[in-house]
ROMIDREN-129081 format. One record per residue: residue number from 0; residue in three letters; z, y, x of N, C-alpha, C, CB in turn. Coordinates in steps of 0.05 Angstrom, whole numbers, plus 5000, padded with zeros to 4 digits. Glycine has a CB too. Layout:
! residues N
atom seq NUM type Ala n.pz Z n.py Y n.px X ca.pz Z ca.py Y ca.px X c.pz Z c.py Y c.px X cb.pz Z cb.py Y cb.px X .
...
***
This chain:
! residues 76
atom seq 0 type Met n.pz 5259 n.py 5449 n.px 5307 ca.pz 5233 ca.py 5441 ca.px 5317 c.pz 5230 c.py 5410 c.px 5316 cb.pz 5228 cb.py 5452 cb.px 5345 .
atom seq 1 type Leu n.pz 5251 n.py 5397 n.px 5325 ca.pz 5251 ca.py 5368 ca.px 5325 c.pz 5248 c.py 5356 c.px 5297 cb.pz 5276 cb.py 5357 cb.px 5339 .
atom seq 2 type Asp n.pz 5263 n.py 5368 n.px 5278 ca.pz 5261 ca.py 5359 ca.px 5250 c.pz 5233 c.py 5362 c.px 5239 cb.pz 5281 cb.py 5374 cb.px 5233 .
atom seq 3 type Arg n.pz 5220 n.py 5384 n.px 5246 ca.pz 5193 ca.py 5389 ca.px 5236 c.pz 5174 c.py 5368 c.px 5248 cb.pz 5184 cb.py 5417 cb.px 5244 .
atom seq 4 type Thr n.pz 5177 n.py 5362 n.px 5273 ca.pz 5160 ca.py 5341 ca.px 5286 c.pz 5165 c.py 5314 c.px 5273 cb.pz 5166 cb.py 5340 cb.px 5316 .
atom seq 5 type Ala n.pz 5190 n.py 5308 n.px 5268 ca.pz 5197 ca.py 5282 ca.px 5255 c.pz 5186 c.py 5281 c.px 5227 cb.pz 5228 cb.py 5279 cb.px 5254 .
atom seq 6 type Asp n.pz 5187 n.py 5304 n.px 5212 ca.pz 5176 ca.py 5305 ca.px 5185 c.pz 5146 c.py 5300 c.px 5185 cb.pz 5183 cb.py 5332 cb.px 5172 .
atom seq 7 type Lys n.pz 5133 n.py 5312 n.px 5205 ca.pz 5104 ca.py 5308 ca.px 5207 c.pz 5097 c.py 5279 c.px 5214 cb.pz 5092 cb.py 5327 cb.px 5229 .
atom seq 8 type Ala n.pz 5113 n.py 5267 n.px 5231 ca.pz 5108 ca.py 5239 ca.px 5238 c.pz 5113 c.py 5221 c.px 5214 cb.pz 5127 cb.py 5230 cb.px 5261 .
atom seq 9 type Ile n.pz 5133 n.py 5226 n.px 5198 ca.pz 5139 ca.py 5211 ca.px 5174 c.pz 5116 c.py 5214 c.px 5154 cb.pz 5166 cb.py 5219 cb.px 5161 .
atom seq 10 type Leu n.pz 5107 n.py 5239 n.px 5150 ca.pz 5084 ca.py 5244 ca.px 5132 c.pz 5059 c.py 5229 c.px 5142 cb.pz 5079 cb.py 5274 cb.px 5130 .
atom seq 11 type Ala n.pz 5054 n.py 5230 n.px 5167 ca.pz 5030 ca.py 5216 ca.px 5178 c.pz 5032 c.py 5186 c.px 5174 cb.pz 5027 cb.py 5223 cb.px 5208 .
atom seq 12 type Asp n.pz 5056 n.py 5175 n.px 5179 ca.pz 5060 ca.py 5146 ca.px 5174 c.pz 5056 c.py 5139 c.px 5145 cb.pz 5088 cb.py 5138 cb.px 5183 .
atom seq 13 type Thr n.pz 5067 n.py 5156 n.px 5128 ca.pz 5064 ca.py 5151 ca.px 5099 c.pz 5035 c.py 5152 c.px 5091 cb.pz 5080 cb.py 5172 cb.px 5083 .
atom seq 14 type Glu n.pz 5020 n.py 5171 n.px 5101 ca.pz 4992 ca.py 5174 ca.px 5094 c.pz 4976 c.py 5150 c.px 5105 cb.pz 4981 cb.py 5200 cb.px 5105 .
atom seq 15 type Glu n.pz 4982 n.py 5141 n.px 5129 ca.pz 4968 ca.py 5118 ca.px 5140 c.pz 4973 c.py 5092 c.px 5124 cb.pz 4976 cb.py 5114 cb.px 5170 .
atom seq 16 type Phe n.pz 4998 n.py 5088 n.px 5118 ca.pz 5005 ca.py 5064 ca.px 5101 c.pz 4992 c.py 5066 c.px 5074 cb.pz 5036 cb.py 5061 cb.px 5098 .
atom seq 17 type Ala n.pz 4992 n.py 5090 n.px 5063 ca.pz 4980 ca.py 5094 ca.px 5036 c.pz 4950 c.py 5089 c.px 5037 cb.pz 4985 cb.py 5123 cb.px 5026 .
atom seq 18 type Ala n.pz 4937 n.py 5097 n.px 5058 ca.pz 4908 ca.py 5092 ca.px 5061 c.pz 4903 c.py 5062 c.px 5064 cb.pz 4897 cb.py 5107 cb.px 5086 .
atom seq 19 type Leu n.pz 4919 n.py 5049 n.px 5079 ca.pz 4917 ca.py 5020 ca.px 5082 c.pz 4921 c.py 5006 c.px 5055 cb.pz 4937 cb.py 5009 cb.px 5102 .
atom seq 20 type Ala n.pz 4941 n.py 5015 n.px 5040 ca.pz 4946 ca.py 5003 ca.px 5013 c.pz 4923 c.py 5008 c.px 4995 cb.pz 4972 cb.py 5015 cb.px 5001 .
atom seq 21 type Arg n.pz 4911 n.py 5032 n.px 4995 ca.pz 4888 ca.py 5037 ca.px 4978 c.pz 4864 c.py 5019 c.px 4985 cb.pz 4880 cb.py 5067 cb.px 4981 .
atom seq 22 type Leu n.pz 4860 n.py 5015 n.px 5010 ca.pz 4838 ca.py 4996 ca.px 5018 c.pz 4843 c.py 4968 c.px 5008 cb.pz 4836 cb.py 4996 cb.px 5049 .
atom seq 23 type Ile n.pz 4868 n.py 4959 n.px 5010 ca.pz 4875 ca.py 4932 ca.px 5000 c.pz 4872 c.py 4931 c.px 4970 cb.pz 4903 cb.py 4925 cb.px 5009 .
atom seq 24 type Ile n.pz 4881 n.py 4952 n.px 4956 ca.pz 4878 ca.py 4952 ca.px 4927 c.pz 4849 c.py 4951 c.px 4919 cb.pz 4892 cb.py 4978 cb.px 4916 .
atom seq 25 type Tyr n.pz 4832 n.py 4966 n.px 4932 ca.pz 4803 ca.py 4965 ca.px 4926 c.pz 4792 c.py 4937 c.px 4931 cb.pz 4788 cb.py 4986 cb.px 4943 .
atom seq 26 type Ala n.pz 4798 n.py 4926 n.px 4954 ca.pz 4788 ca.py 4899 ca.px 4960 c.pz 4799 c.py 4879 c.px 4940 cb.pz 4796 cb.py 4891 cb.px 4989 .
atom seq 27 type Arg n.pz 4824 n.py 4882 n.px 4932 ca.pz 4836 ca.py 4863 ca.px 4913 c.pz 4822 c.py 4865 c.px 4886 cb.pz 4866 cb.py 4870 cb.px 4910 .
atom seq 28 type Gln n.pz 4816 n.py 4889 n.px 4877 ca.pz 4802 ca.py 4893 ca.px 4851 c.pz 4774 c.py 4880 c.px 4853 cb.pz 4801 cb.py 4922 cb.px 4844 .
atom seq 29 type Thr n.pz 4761 n.py 4884 n.px 4875 ca.pz 4734 ca.py 4873 ca.px 4879 c.pz 4735 c.py 4843 c.px 4879 cb.pz 4722 cb.py 4883 cb.px 4905 .
atom seq 30 type Ser n.pz 4754 n.py 4832 n.px 4893 ca.pz 4756 ca.py 4802 ca.px 4894 c.pz 4763 c.py 4791 c.px 4867 cb.pz 4778 cb.py 4794 cb.px 4915 .
atom seq 31 type Lys n.pz 4779 n.py 4805 n.px 4852 ca.pz 4785 ca.py 4795 ca.px 4824 c.pz 4760 c.py 4796 c.px 4807 cb.pz 4808 cb.py 4812 cb.px 4812 .
atom seq 32 type Ser n.pz 4744 n.py 4816 n.px 4810 ca.pz 4720 ca.py 4818 ca.px 4793 c.pz 4700 c.py 4796 c.px 4801 cb.pz 4707 cb.py 4846 cb.px 4796 .
atom seq 33 type Leu n.pz 4702 n.py 4787 n.px 4826 ca.pz 4684 ca.py 4765 ca.px 4835 c.pz 4696 c.py 4737 c.px 4830 cb.pz 4678 cb.py 4768 cb.px 4865 .
atom seq 34 type Asn n.pz 4720 n.py 4737 n.px 4818 ca.pz 4735 ca.py 4712 ca.px 4813 c.pz 4740 c.py 4697 c.px 4839 cb.pz 4720 cb.py 4694 cb.px 4794 .
atom seq 35 type Ala n.pz 4745 n.py 4712 n.px 4860 ca.pz 4752 ca.py 4700 ca.px 4886 c.pz 4783 c.py 4697 c.px 4887 cb.pz 4742 cb.py 4717 cb.px 4910 .
atom seq 36 type Glu n.pz 4792 n.py 4676 n.px 4875 ca.pz 4821 ca.py 4673 ca.px 4871 c.pz 4837 c.py 4672 c.px 4897 cb.pz 4826 cb.py 4648 cb.px 4855 .
atom seq 37 type Phe n.pz 4828 n.py 4656 n.px 4916 ca.pz 4844 ca.py 4655 ca.px 4941 c.pz 4844 c.py 4681 c.px 4956 cb.pz 4833 cb.py 4632 cb.px 4959 .
atom seq 38 type Thr n.pz 4821 n.py 4695 n.px 4956 ca.pz 4820 ca.py 4721 ca.px 4969 c.pz 4838 c.py 4740 c.px 4955 cb.pz 4791 cb.py 4732 cb.px 4968 .
atom seq 39 type Ser n.pz 4838 n.py 4740 n.px 4928 ca.pz 4856 ca.py 4757 ca.px 4913 c.pz 4885 c.py 4752 c.px 4920 cb.pz 4852 cb.py 4754 cb.px 4883 .
atom seq 40 type Tyr n.pz 4892 n.py 4726 n.px 4922 ca.pz 4919 ca.py 4718 ca.px 4929 c.pz 4927 c.py 4729 c.px 4956 cb.pz 4922 cb.py 4688 cb.px 4928 .
atom seq 41 type Cys n.pz 4909 n.py 4726 n.px 4976 ca.pz 4915 ca.py 4736 ca.px 5003 c.pz 4918 c.py 4766 c.px 5003 cb.pz 4892 cb.py 4728 cb.px 5022 .
atom seq 42 type Leu n.pz 4901 n.py 4780 n.px 4988 ca.pz 4903 ca.py 4809 ca.px 4986 c.pz 4929 c.py 4818 c.px 4972 cb.pz 4879 cb.py 4821 cb.px 4972 .
atom seq 43 type Asp n.pz 4938 n.py 4802 n.px 4952 ca.pz 4964 ca.py 4807 ca.px 4940 c.pz 4986 c.py 4806 c.px 4961 cb.pz 4970 cb.py 4786 cb.px 4917 .
atom seq 44 type Leu n.pz 4985 n.py 4785 n.px 4978 ca.pz 5005 ca.py 4783 ca.px 4999 c.pz 5003 c.py 4806 c.px 5019 cb.pz 5000 cb.py 4756 cb.px 5015 .
atom seq 45 type Ala n.pz 4979 n.py 4814 n.px 5026 ca.pz 4976 ca.py 4837 ca.px 5044 c.pz 4987 c.py 4863 c.px 5032 cb.pz 4946 cb.py 4840 cb.px 5051 .
atom seq 46 type Leu n.pz 4981 n.py 4867 n.px 5007 ca.pz 4991 ca.py 4891 ca.px 4994 c.pz 5022 c.py 4891 c.px 4992 cb.pz 4979 cb.py 4894 cb.px 4966 .
atom seq 47 type Ala n.pz 5033 n.py 4868 n.px 4985 ca.pz 5062 ca.py 4865 ca.px 4984 c.pz 5074 c.py 4871 c.px 5011 cb.pz 5070 cb.py 4837 cb.px 4974 .
atom seq 48 type Ala n.pz 5061 n.py 4862 n.px 5032 ca.pz 5071 ca.py 4866 ca.px 5059 c.pz 5071 c.py 4896 c.px 5067 cb.pz 5055 cb.py 4850 cb.px 5080 .
atom seq 49 type Val n.pz 5049 n.py 4910 n.px 5059 ca.pz 5048 ca.py 4939 ca.px 5065 c.pz 5069 c.py 4954 c.px 5049 cb.pz 5020 cb.py 4950 cb.px 5057 .
atom seq 50 type Ile n.pz 5073 n.py 4947 n.px 5024 ca.pz 5094 ca.py 4960 ca.px 5008 c.pz 5121 c.py 4954 c.px 5020 cb.pz 5093 cb.py 4950 cb.px 4979 .
atom seq 51 type Asp n.pz 5126 n.py 4930 n.px 5028 ca.pz 5151 ca.py 4922 ca.px 5040 c.pz 5156 c.py 4938 c.px 5066 cb.pz 5152 cb.py 4892 cb.px 5047 .
atom seq 52 type Glu n.pz 5136 n.py 4941 n.px 5082 ca.pz 5139 ca.py 4956 ca.px 5107 c.pz 5145 c.py 4986 c.px 5101 cb.pz 5113 cb.py 4954 cb.px 5124 .
atom seq 53 type Met n.pz 5131 n.py 4997 n.px 5081 ca.pz 5137 ca.py 5024 ca.px 5073 c.pz 5165 c.py 5028 c.px 5064 cb.pz 5117 cb.py 5033 cb.px 5051 .
atom seq 54 type Glu n.pz 5174 n.py 5009 n.px 5047 ca.pz 5202 ca.py 5011 ca.px 5036 c.pz 5222 c.py 5008 c.px 5058 cb.pz 5206 cb.py 4990 cb.px 5015 .
atom seq 55 type Lys n.pz 5217 n.py 4990 n.px 5077 ca.pz 5236 ca.py 4986 ca.px 5100 c.pz 5238 c.py 5011 c.px 5117 cb.pz 5227 cb.py 4962 cb.px 5117 .
atom seq 56 type Ala n.pz 5215 n.py 5025 n.px 5119 ca.pz 5215 ca.py 5050 ca.px 5135 c.pz 5225 c.py 5074 c.px 5120 cb.pz 5187 cb.py 5055 cb.px 5146 .
atom seq 57 type Gly n.pz 5231 n.py 5070 n.px 5094 ca.pz 5240 ca.py 5092 ca.px 5077 c.pz 5218 c.py 5111 c.px 5069 cb.pz 5262 cb.py 5107 cb.px 5092 .
atom seq 58 type Leu n.pz 5194 n.py 5102 n.px 5069 ca.pz 5171 ca.py 5119 ca.px 5062 c.pz 5166 c.py 5118 c.px 5032 cb.pz 5146 cb.py 5110 cb.px 5077 .
atom seq 59 type Asp n.pz 5153 n.py 5139 n.px 5022 ca.pz 5147 ca.py 5142 ca.px 4994 c.pz 5122 c.py 5126 c.px 4987 cb.pz 5142 cb.py 5172 cb.px 4987 .
atom seq 60 type Thr n.pz 5126 n.py 5106 n.px 4969 ca.pz 5104 ca.py 5089 ca.px 4961 c.pz 5088 c.py 5101 c.px 4938 cb.pz 5114 cb.py 5062 cb.px 4954 .
atom seq 61 type Ser n.pz 5097 n.py 5123 n.px 4927 ca.pz 5084 ca.py 5134 ca.px 4903 c.pz 5057 c.py 5147 c.px 4909 cb.pz 5102 cb.py 5153 cb.px 4889 .
atom seq 62 type Ile n.pz 5051 n.py 5152 n.px 4934 ca.pz 5026 ca.py 5166 ca.px 4940 c.pz 5002 c.py 5147 c.px 4946 cb.pz 5030 cb.py 5184 cb.px 4965 .
atom seq 63 type Met n.pz 5006 n.py 5121 n.px 4942 ca.pz 4986 ca.py 5102 ca.px 4949 c.pz 4960 c.py 5105 c.px 4933 cb.pz 4996 cb.py 5074 cb.px 4945 .
atom seq 64 type Ala n.pz 4962 n.py 5104 n.px 4907 ca.pz 4938 ca.py 5106 ca.px 4890 c.pz 4948 c.py 5110 c.px 4862 cb.pz 4920 cb.py 5081 cb.px 4893 .
atom seq 65 type Pro n.pz 4931 n.py 5123 n.px 4845 ca.pz 4939 ca.py 5126 ca.px 4817 c.pz 4946 c.py 5100 c.px 4803 cb.pz 4917 cb.py 5140 cb.px 4802 .
atom seq 66 type Asn n.pz 4933 n.py 5079 n.px 4809 ca.pz 4937 ca.py 5053 ca.px 4796 c.pz 4955 c.py 5035 c.px 4812 cb.pz 4911 cb.py 5040 cb.px 4790 .
atom seq 67 type Ala n.pz 4967 n.py 5045 n.px 4833 ca.pz 4983 ca.py 5028 ca.px 4851 c.pz 5008 c.py 5017 c.px 4837 cb.pz 4991 cb.py 5043 cb.px 4876 .
atom seq 68 type Glu n.pz 5020 n.py 5033 n.px 4819 ca.pz 5044 ca.py 5024 ca.px 4806 c.pz 5038 c.py 5000 c.px 4789 cb.pz 5055 cb.py 5047 cb.px 4789 .
atom seq 69 type Ala n.pz 5015 n.py 4999 n.px 4775 ca.pz 5008 ca.py 4976 ca.px 4759 c.pz 5004 c.py 4951 c.px 4777 cb.pz 4983 cb.py 4981 cb.px 4743 .
atom seq 70 type Val n.pz 4992 n.py 4955 n.px 4800 ca.pz 4987 ca.py 4933 ca.px 4818 c.pz 5013 c.py 4923 c.px 4830 cb.pz 4968 cb.py 4942 cb.px 4841 .
atom seq 71 type Ile n.pz 5030 n.py 4942 n.px 4837 ca.pz 5057 ca.py 4934 ca.px 4848 c.pz 5073 c.py 4919 c.px 4827 cb.pz 5072 cb.py 4959 cb.px 4858 .
atom seq 72 type Gly n.pz 5071 n.py 4928 n.px 4802 ca.pz 5085 ca.py 4914 ca.px 4781 c.pz 5076 c.py 4885 c.px 4778 cb.pz 5080 cb.py 4929 cb.px 4755 .
atom seq 73 type Glu n.pz 5050 n.py 4880 n.px 4782 ca.pz 5040 ca.py 4853 ca.px 4781 c.pz 5051 c.py 4836 c.px 4803 cb.pz 5009 cb.py 4854 cb.px 4782 .
atom seq 74 type Leu n.pz 5056 n.py 4848 n.px 4826 ca.pz 5066 ca.py 4833 ca.px 4850 c.pz 5095 c.py 4826 c.px 4848 cb.pz 5061 cb.py 4849 cb.px 4875 .
atom seq 75 type His n.pz 5111 n.py 4843 n.px 4834 ca.pz 5140 ca.py 4838 ca.px 4833 c.pz 5148 c.py 4821 c.px 4810 cb.pz 5155 cb.py 4864 cb.px 4831 .
***
């Protein structure tokens, strides 16, 4: 029972982080299309921080968005 509860909590955390990452990715793409360089840079930092937090927590980063891997590749 405890493992099931822990699994649900991990899944919920992963989904919340993934939703946050998707929001940042959308905002980042929009800022790039507007040529808002400083905003794009700040959103790059925010996305990198979310990814870092997910990795530190041992969460799966592959569920963020279909294009997240390309974005992450740009950050690393």
